[in-house]
C-alpha positions, 0 to 999 in steps of 0.5 A: 495719359490720365489726369488723376492718380488712379490707384489699382488697389486703394486705401489704409486702415490700421488692422490688428496683426492677428486679424484674418480673413477666412472666406467662410466669414463672407455673408452669402449675400455678398457671394452672389454674382461676385467674382471678387469680394472687397473685404476692406477698402480704406483710403485716408487722405491728409492735407497738411499744406498747399504743397503737402499731402499724405495718402494711406491705403489699405485694401483686402480683396478675396478673388473667387475665380479667374474672372477676378484675376486682374485684382491680383495686379498691385501697382502704384506710380511715383515721380519726383513729387510723389514718394512711396513711403511704404508698400507691402502685400500679403497673400492669404489662403481660403482659411485666411492664413498667410501663405506669402508675404510681398515686401517692397523689394519684391515689387518690380521698379520700372520706368513708365515708358522703358527706354524713353529718355523724356520720361525717366522721372515717371516710374511704377512699383508693381507686383503681379501675383499669379493665382494658382488656387481659388479663393485667395485673399490679397492684403495690400497696403501703401503710403505715399507723400506728395507735393501735388494737391491738384489731384486728390484721389476720388472714391468709388465704393464699388470697383466694378460689375460682379464685385461686392464690398464688405467695408468701404471707407474714405476720409479726408483731413485738412488744416483750414477752410482755404484747403477744404476739398469740394465733394460731389456725390454721384449715384448714391441714391439707393445705397445706405452710407454713413457720412460724418463731417467735423471741423477739418475732416469728413468721412464716408463709410459703406458696408454690405454692398451687393455685387451688381451683376453685369447684364448684356448691353449694361452701361459703362460702370462709371455711369451707375457706380456710387462714387465721390468726386473730390478736388481742392479749389486751391492747390499746388501741382508741380510747383504751380499753384492754382485756384479752380472753381469753373471749367474756365479756370481749368483752362486758364490754369492749363494755359500756364502749363502750355506757355513756352512749350510750343517753341520750335527751332528755326529749321523746323519752322522753315520746314513747316512753312515749305510744306504748306507753300502751295496750300489753298486755305487754312484747312489744307495747311492743317491737313498737310501738317497732320500728315507730316506729324503722322509720317515723322513721329511715333506715339509712346504710352505713359502709364496711367496717372504718371505722365503728369499734366504738362506736355514735353516741349515741342522742340524736344518732341521734334528732336526725338520724334516721339511723344505721349498724347500730350507731347504729340498734341502740343507739337502738332499745335506748335507746327500749326501755329508756325504756319498760321493755323489756330488750334486748341488743346483738348482733354478727353476721357478716351475709350470705347465707352463714352464718358462725359466731363461733368458740367458741375464739377470742374477739376484736373482729375477728369480725362485720360487722353489729349487730342486737338481741335481746329476751328474752320468756317464755323466747324471744329475738326477733331484730330488724335495726334497719336494715330498714324493711320486715321484720316484727318478730322476722323477720331473713330470710336476712341474719343467720339461723341462725348463732352470734353475740355477745350483749352482756349486762350480765354479759358476752358470750355466744355464741348462735344466731339464729333458724333457718328450717329446711326446712318453715318455708320454705313456698310453697303454690300453689293454681291453677285453670287453663283450657286452650283449643283453640288452646293458650292458657290462663288461670289464677287463682292464690293463692300463700302464702309463709313463712320464707325464701320470704317473705323472697324475695317480699314486696318485690314489693308495693312495686314498680311495675306494670312491675317486678311484671309483669317479676318474674313473667315472669322467674319463670315464664320457661318460659311463653311469651307470659305476661301478668299480667292482675291481681295483689293482695298481702296482707302479714300481718306479724304471722304473717310470711305473704305472699299473692299473688292473680293472674290470668295468661294465655298464648297458647302454653302448650300445643302443638296437633297435629291432634286432640291437645294436648300440655302440662305439667300442672305449670304454675307450679313446673316445675323444670328445675334439675340441678346441674352434673356433675363427673367428679371432685368435689373439694369438699363441697357445701352446701344452706344453706337447705331449703324446702317447695313444695306445689302444687295445680292444678285443670286443665280441658280444652277441651270435647270433649278427654279424656286416655287415660292419666294418668302414674303417681304418683311418690314419691321419698325421699332423704337430701336430701329428698322429692318427690311428684307425683300426678294425679287425673282429674276431670270435664273435666280433672285435679287435680295435687298436688305436694310437694317438700321440700329439706333443709338439709345439708352433704355430702361430695363423694362424695354429690354424684352422689346429689344430682344423681340426686335433682334429675334425677329431680325435674326429669324428673317436673316436666317430664312432658307429657300428651296430650289428644285429641278425636274432634271 
């Protein structure tokens, strides 16, 4: 669920029918580092009244290669309060000549969630153009009328990395100061824009925006993109008027949407109370209710921007046993209320990239997901009610460590979700490895993971044997002819700890030459990663989530083999983390100890080469080889 109308292809401007868009007219400067060139990107928003608004969209995009194929998807959502008045598209060849025309009847009209009766009013018009030859240009136009003025489309002058823009324009007209939108400018500093404001309107225009080339570890584009955030302090949404100036106001208004949606049947309330009869405290009650929701409901996804803000009533979710993020969160909150547990509805911008709500811009347009938080003994426990597999109080990397809106009875409050920092994300590997004279090896391993590393491994316990074996062969891809002989898993959800016990073998792990065997003692965590080199790094870079790996291996040699010289210990300390590797001779083998701490951080481009140096030193040491020999 997303709280704003996110138009995959944006705005309309009257264009003469005779105008064409040959690729030859694109300046060379806009072709550099570009997968697409946005030729024209216009949006006109006209507010007529508190409950009447028109949005006109015109966009022309030239797709230069297959990396830009996603821009061939044309889509707009609608419902009972948002009507599509017109929609069309044209396909142009390299010379700008029309080769296809897509009319409204050519767009597929489908439910946002097919077959789900609760969401029949939420629909999408969509068309997928299958590109055969490059370059190709797509002209997309549509016009919509809506009664909902609570969410005015904000404006991003560039759609993403590796996209340049010839012309971009955004205008808003409004009838009086009471309906004047508030605008906040973001990241406009280095961009040359034309801005004009008159009584009852404002307009922004930009041209000749060169593509920002994606560089390794570049931050989320949302953090650097030039954009306008727009909202009307006084608005109408789904026939509910409101006024929003602060985040407290947002929470109070959303409380109105939630009011009455927590009703449950007497039978369900009785079931909930029976579940927690023997619970020792509030937290145990919450865990039992969470487990009940996981076992008895399923999540369905409503298309972005279509699901609205109000959740389906708890009694309806209880009847059909499914819901979107809003519905399942509201249902869980209702069950908790029935057993005396206080909880709060939470709006979040979910995804692998961490995106915060802005302190200085309170509106309904931020956020694409809803979760739940439960206060207990001075701590907040965060729960994603759409997940049927995550442990209670663990949200993983989908909603971690970001500023969110918590909807409390007294209003909205911005808070940070749980952060899993550096050492919290542990992978501890203990292994006993036996080398053989023919270069093969057998190993017994035990791997324990916590935090985000838990989040990226615990899913394998529910995979098939074939998928599990494929997972390990990919994970240890540097080990040729790997065989997974045995595996067992233990998922300790209460402590959020995943344990893997494995027996593996490989025929060609070591290289044998005459009386020598050459092998890498860092058998199972051998990192060869070195970030890409840039002659002139332009963008800052970000390590979004740090982690700690600790490895302990006891390696036994074939009988009669010994090592003449063990490598020297290595200890590297850096602003980016710490690395240690030590080798100790044992009776008939060696013991390896490795520790690698990578710190979360956001760094200027000038630090990138130092980061590369750090990772290069780690990769070099990880790949150290040892030679053992025999006199036999």
